[in-house]
C-alpha distance (Angstrom), angle and dihedral (degrees) to the residues before:
residue distance angle dihedral
M1 . . .
K2 3.80 . .
A3 3.79 117.9 .
Y4 3.78 142.8 157.5
E5 3.78 106.0 -114.1
L6 3.79 121.1 -166.8
E7 3.81 103.1 -143.1
Q8 3.82 96.3 173.3
I9 3.80 136.3 -19.1
G10 3.80 106.7 -52.1
Q11 3.81 93.3 5.7
L12 3.81 106.4 107.7
V13 3.80 108.3 162.6
Y14 3.80 126.1 -167.7
K15 3.78 103.1 -144.0
E16 3.77 149.7 136.6
V17 3.80 111.6 -82.5
A18 3.77 134.0 170.1
K19 3.78 115.8 -82.1
P20 3.84 109.7 -111.3
V21 3.78 117.4 -88.2
L22 3.79 108.1 -132.7
H23 3.77 122.0 -126.2
Q24 3.78 124.4 -158.0
G25 3.78 111.2 -66.3
E26 3.81 94.3 22.6
V27 3.77 133.5 110.3
L28 3.79 131.6 -163.8
V29 3.80 113.2 -115.1
E30 3.79 120.5 -161.2
V31 3.80 104.7 -142.0
L32 3.80 111.3 -128.9
A33 3.82 99.7 166.9
A34 3.81 133.7 13.2
G35 3.78 131.3 -179.5
I36 3.78 126.2 -146.2
C37 3.79 110.6 -125.8
G38 3.79 122.0 -152.5
S39 3.81 87.4 -119.4
D40 3.82 90.3 60.8
I41 3.80 90.7 69.5
P42 3.83 99.5 62.7
R43 3.81 89.5 36.4
I44 3.80 91.8 57.7
Y45 3.81 101.7 32.7
E46 3.80 109.4 23.4
T47 3.81 121.5 17.4
G48 3.77 103.1 20.1
T49 3.77 124.0 -146.9
Y50 3.80 139.6 -87.2
H51 3.81 95.1 -77.2
F52 3.78 141.0 -8.3
P53 2.93 137.0 -85.7
L54 3.80 99.9 34.4
I55 3.80 136.7 152.1
P56 3.83 109.4 -129.7
G57 3.81 128.3 -150.8
H58 3.80 127.7 98.2
E59 3.83 102.8 175.6
F60 3.78 104.5 77.1
A61 3.79 146.4 121.3
G62 3.76 135.7 -168.2
R63 3.77 148.0 130.9
V64 3.81 130.1 -60.4
V65 3.81 108.6 -118.1
E66 3.80 102.6 166.6
V67 3.81 138.2 23.0
S68 3.79 131.1 -159.2
D69 3.78 96.9 -147.5
L70 3.81 131.2 41.2
T71 3.79 88.4 -133.9
D72 3.81 87.3 68.4
E73 3.81 95.8 51.1
R74 3.79 91.0 111.7
W75 3.82 87.0 74.1
L76 3.82 94.2 60.3
G77 3.78 109.7 117.6
K78 3.82 93.7 5.4
R79 3.79 120.3 141.9
V80 3.81 106.3 -126.2
G81 3.75 145.6 -176.6
V82 3.80 117.7 -150.4
F83 3.79 129.6 -134.7
P84 3.84 98.7 -146.6
L85 3.82 99.7 -154.2
I86 3.80 112.5 88.9
P87 3.81 107.4 -159.1
C88 3.79 125.6 -151.3
K89 3.86 90.6 -129.8
T90 3.83 91.0 -147.1
C91 3.82 108.4 71.9
Q92 3.80 121.4 94.3
Q93 3.81 93.5 -99.3
C94 3.80 92.4 50.5
T95 3.81 92.7 50.0
Q96 3.81 86.3 56.9
K97 3.84 91.1 49.0
E98 3.80 90.6 -112.0
Y99 3.79 90.0 130.0
E100 3.81 94.5 158.3
M101 3.81 87.8 67.9
C102 3.81 95.7 48.3
S103 3.79 110.5 150.1
D104 3.81 95.4 -145.9
Y105 3.79 107.0 33.0
N106 3.79 134.7 153.1
Y107 3.79 120.4 -142.5
L108 3.79 131.5 -152.9
G109 3.77 110.1 -125.8
S110 3.79 98.4 16.2
R111 3.81 108.9 41.4
C112 3.81 97.9 20.0
D113 3.80 133.9 14.7
G114 3.78 115.4 -59.9
G115 3.76 145.1 -176.3
F116 3.81 106.2 -55.0
A117 3.79 87.8 93.7
E118 3.77 139.2 77.1
Y119 3.82 90.7 -108.5
V120 3.79 136.6 19.9
A121 3.80 131.7 -166.5
V122 3.80 106.1 -129.3
P123 3.82 129.5 179.4
V124 3.81 111.0 -114.9
W125 3.81 87.6 -126.7
N126 3.83 89.7 65.3
L127 3.79 96.2 55.1
I128 3.77 126.0 102.3
E129 3.81 119.5 -173.5
I130 3.79 115.4 -121.8
P131 3.80 119.1 -138.8
N132 3.79 117.9 -123.8
E133 3.80 91.0 -112.8
M134 3.82 90.1 65.7
S135 3.80 121.2 81.7
M136 3.78 121.9 -137.4
K137 3.79 90.2 -113.5
E138 3.81 89.8 56.4
A139 3.80 89.8 47.0
A140 3.80 90.4 53.3
M141 3.81 88.0 56.8
L142 3.79 95.7 52.7
E143 3.81 91.5 96.5
P144 3.83 98.2 60.1
A145 3.82 91.0 37.9
A146 3.81 91.1 53.4
V147 3.83 90.3 46.8
A148 3.81 89.4 54.7
L149 3.81 92.4 49.0
H150 3.81 92.3 46.7
A151 3.80 90.1 54.2
L152 3.79 94.6 51.5
R153 3.79 91.0 48.3
R154 3.81 87.4 62.4
V155 3.83 94.5 65.8
A156 3.81 138.3 55.1
L157 3.81 110.9 -97.6
H158 3.79 134.1 175.6
G159 3.77 135.6 157.1
D160 3.80 94.8 -88.0
T161 3.81 96.1 48.1
T162 3.79 111.1 124.7
V163 3.82 111.9 -140.8
A164 3.80 134.4 -166.4
L165 3.80 110.9 -163.5
F166 3.80 116.7 -164.3
G167 3.80 112.0 -163.3
L168 3.81 127.2 30.0
G169 3.76 103.1 -158.2
T170 3.77 119.0 128.6
I171 3.80 96.0 -64.5
G172 3.80 92.4 42.2
C173 3.81 92.0 52.1
I174 3.79 91.2 47.1
M175 3.82 88.0 50.1
T176 3.81 89.9 59.3
Q177 3.80 88.4 56.0
W178 3.80 93.1 48.9
L179 3.83 90.2 47.2
A180 3.80 89.4 53.9
D181 3.80 88.9 48.1
Y182 3.81 88.8 53.6
G183 3.81 88.8 53.6
V184 3.81 95.1 -112.1
K185 3.81 106.9 160.1
N186 3.80 104.7 -173.8
V187 3.81 118.0 59.2
Y188 3.80 125.3 156.5
A189 3.81 106.5 -164.2
I190 3.79 125.4 -167.8
G191 3.80 124.2 -159.7
H192 3.79 142.0 145.6
H193 3.82 101.3 -116.2
T194 3.79 127.8 55.3
E195 3.81 86.7 -139.2
Y196 3.80 88.5 69.1
G197 3.78 89.8 60.2
E198 3.79 92.2 47.3
L199 3.79 90.9 49.6
M200 3.80 92.0 48.4
K201 3.79 92.2 51.6
K202 3.79 91.3 47.2
T203 3.80 98.0 48.0
A204 3.80 103.1 28.1
N205 3.81 122.7 20.2
D206 3.79 125.4 -27.8
A207 3.80 89.2 -149.4
Y208 3.79 92.8 64.5
S209 3.82 114.5 107.9
F210 3.80 125.0 -125.9
C211 3.78 130.4 -155.4
D212 3.81 121.1 -164.6
A213 3.82 101.6 -142.9
K214 3.81 90.2 -160.3
T215 3.78 91.6 68.5
D216 3.83 105.8 20.6
N217 3.77 135.4 52.6
A218 3.80 99.7 -113.2
R219 3.78 95.3 -157.7
E220 3.79 93.7 52.3
W221 3.79 90.4 43.0
V222 3.84 92.6 56.2
L223 3.79 94.3 44.5
D224 3.80 92.2 47.4
R225 3.81 91.4 53.2
T226 3.79 92.5 48.1
K227 3.82 93.6 45.8
E228 3.82 89.8 -112.2
T229 3.83 93.6 -61.6
G230 3.80 95.6 105.9
V231 3.81 128.8 -139.0
D232 3.79 132.5 -66.5
L233 3.79 92.6 -124.4
V234 3.79 133.6 24.3
I235 3.81 116.1 -164.6
D236 3.81 111.9 -160.2
C237 3.81 112.4 -159.9
I238 3.82 91.1 163.8
N239 3.83 106.9 52.6
S240 3.78 104.3 -164.3
S241 3.78 132.1 134.1
K242 3.80 88.9 -99.3
S243 3.79 94.9 48.5
L244 3.79 93.2 47.4
E245 3.79 88.9 52.4
D246 3.80 89.2 50.9
D247 3.81 90.2 48.4
L248 3.78 93.5 55.5
L249 3.79 93.7 45.7
C250 3.81 95.2 45.8
V251 3.81 99.6 45.8
R252 3.79 119.1 90.2
P253 3.82 122.6 -124.6
K254 3.82 109.8 -73.2
G255 3.79 89.2 12.4
Q256 3.82 128.8 136.2
I257 3.78 133.4 -109.8
L258 3.80 117.1 -159.9
M259 3.81 113.0 -159.2
V260 3.80 110.1 -153.1
G261 3.81 112.1 146.4
N262 3.79 125.1 86.3
P263 3.83 110.3 -116.7
H264 3.80 116.4 -121.4
A265 3.81 95.8 -165.0
E266 3.78 141.2 18.0
I267 3.80 113.7 -63.7
A268 3.80 121.7 -137.8
I269 3.80 131.2 159.1
D270 3.77 134.8 -166.0
K271 3.80 116.0 -95.6
N272 3.78 92.1 -120.5
I273 3.81 89.9 56.0
Y274 3.80 91.4 47.3
W275 3.80 88.0 56.7
K276 3.81 87.2 66.3
L277 3.80 89.3 65.8
L278 3.79 90.4 56.6
R279 3.78 101.7 36.9
K280 3.80 94.4 45.2
Q281 3.82 90.2 45.6
V282 3.78 89.7 -133.9
T283 3.79 122.9 -172.7
V284 3.85 110.9 -134.5
V285 3.81 114.3 -161.5
G286 3.77 125.6 -166.6
T287 3.77 123.7 -156.3
W288 3.78 133.8 -169.2
N289 3.77 134.0 -172.3
S290 3.81 118.2 -43.7
S291 3.81 141.3 -76.0
F292 3.78 118.1 -94.5
T293 3.80 110.3 171.7
K294 3.83 99.0 144.2
E295 3.80 88.3 -111.6
E296 3.80 128.5 120.3
Q297 3.78 93.3 -113.7
D298 3.80 97.3 53.5
D299 3.80 118.5 110.1
W300 3.81 95.2 -104.3
H301 3.81 96.5 51.2
Q302 3.80 91.3 45.2
T303 3.81 90.4 49.8
I304 3.79 92.2 52.2
L305 3.81 89.8 48.7
A306 3.81 91.0 51.1
C307 3.82 90.6 50.7
V308 3.81 93.3 48.5
E309 3.81 90.0 48.6
N310 3.82 90.4 49.0
R311 3.80 92.9 -118.4
L312 3.84 89.6 125.7
S313 3.81 126.2 48.7
L314 3.79 102.2 -162.0
T315 3.80 101.0 158.9
E316 3.82 89.6 56.2
L317 3.82 85.8 72.2
I318 3.82 93.9 60.0
T319 3.80 105.7 103.6
H320 3.82 98.2 164.1
E321 3.79 129.5 33.9
F322 3.81 125.3 -177.8
P323 3.79 135.3 175.6
F324 3.78 113.6 -102.0
E325 3.81 93.0 -102.4
D326 3.83 90.0 58.9
L327 3.79 97.4 56.5
E328 3.81 91.1 124.7
K329 3.81 89.9 62.1
G330 3.77 88.1 56.7
L331 3.78 91.9 48.0
R332 3.79 88.8 51.6
V333 3.80 91.5 53.6
M334 3.81 89.8 51.6
R335 3.78 94.4 43.9
E336 3.78 102.1 45.3
K337 3.83 95.9 47.7
N338 3.80 92.0 -161.9
V339 3.80 95.2 124.6
Y340 3.77 133.5 46.2
R341 3.78 108.7 -91.6
N342 3.76 136.7 158.9
K343 3.79 119.8 168.9
V344 3.80 113.4 9.5
M345 3.78 113.7 -164.2
V346 3.79 140.9 -177.6
V347 3.80 121.0 -150.3
K348 3.76 135.8 -170.9
K349 3.81 108.9 -114.0
């Protein structure tokens, strides 16, 4: 099969590789759509991964074309999304069905071969069937959409909650849709392209406010619009020293800060800013991945339901689409950051 194999940092090679050999409990998924995550860029070009060679890609969907066990034959031909985290099933978190916090997990696309390939070996446990109403491109975006939902389920939300959202990448933009779905009326969103604001108003709530951080001081902008009191909830989809400082200055006393983004560098803040955390008695909430328990109320099933009921508009976030063989063009768009882009995706033609 054809695949993009990461041989060393910065050495992603499109080549012929052996089709995966299935082990018991696995199926072979033909990849029909795969999204490029922001985390794929440092993994491929800067930090590397857990071992080499490895096929990256953890946001993907496709069709089951082969099974390893006759007991899994019902999956043949099924359209599926894929939960990329493979839990150990034995640690304390797994026994409590908190699989996203597994202490000894595997992960498609970072610890084992993932979706930037024609075919992927996937444990049956990690499959979720996709309804016919859902496109493959939507299904390939289930992972970031479920991550966004999981984060919001970690904090207290009601219609009158005031929210400052720092970072309008894919997950940030999906967050605005979930916030609208929750009935939240007041959102102050900060991004670096006016197109983000236009997209948010189109897909979420046209009453939400947008700040272009390239031209305005986001911190002053939020405080001005809240009459210096700050917001009930700050959502940080950036996670840098600067954004954490903004979080603590923009949140109201006894407010919440939801930390979502993966940091790209060490984080340090001035002591006088740290005092704000203590004196405001702020609640800081961390979030990681998404819940996948095979139950109707888990993040993945609820995300599919929201898509089918047209409460989420995921494909609206796709700004660039390439055929599978042009994945490196998509990676270049993500890496160079010189044009407006949100979700970049490759599809099988």
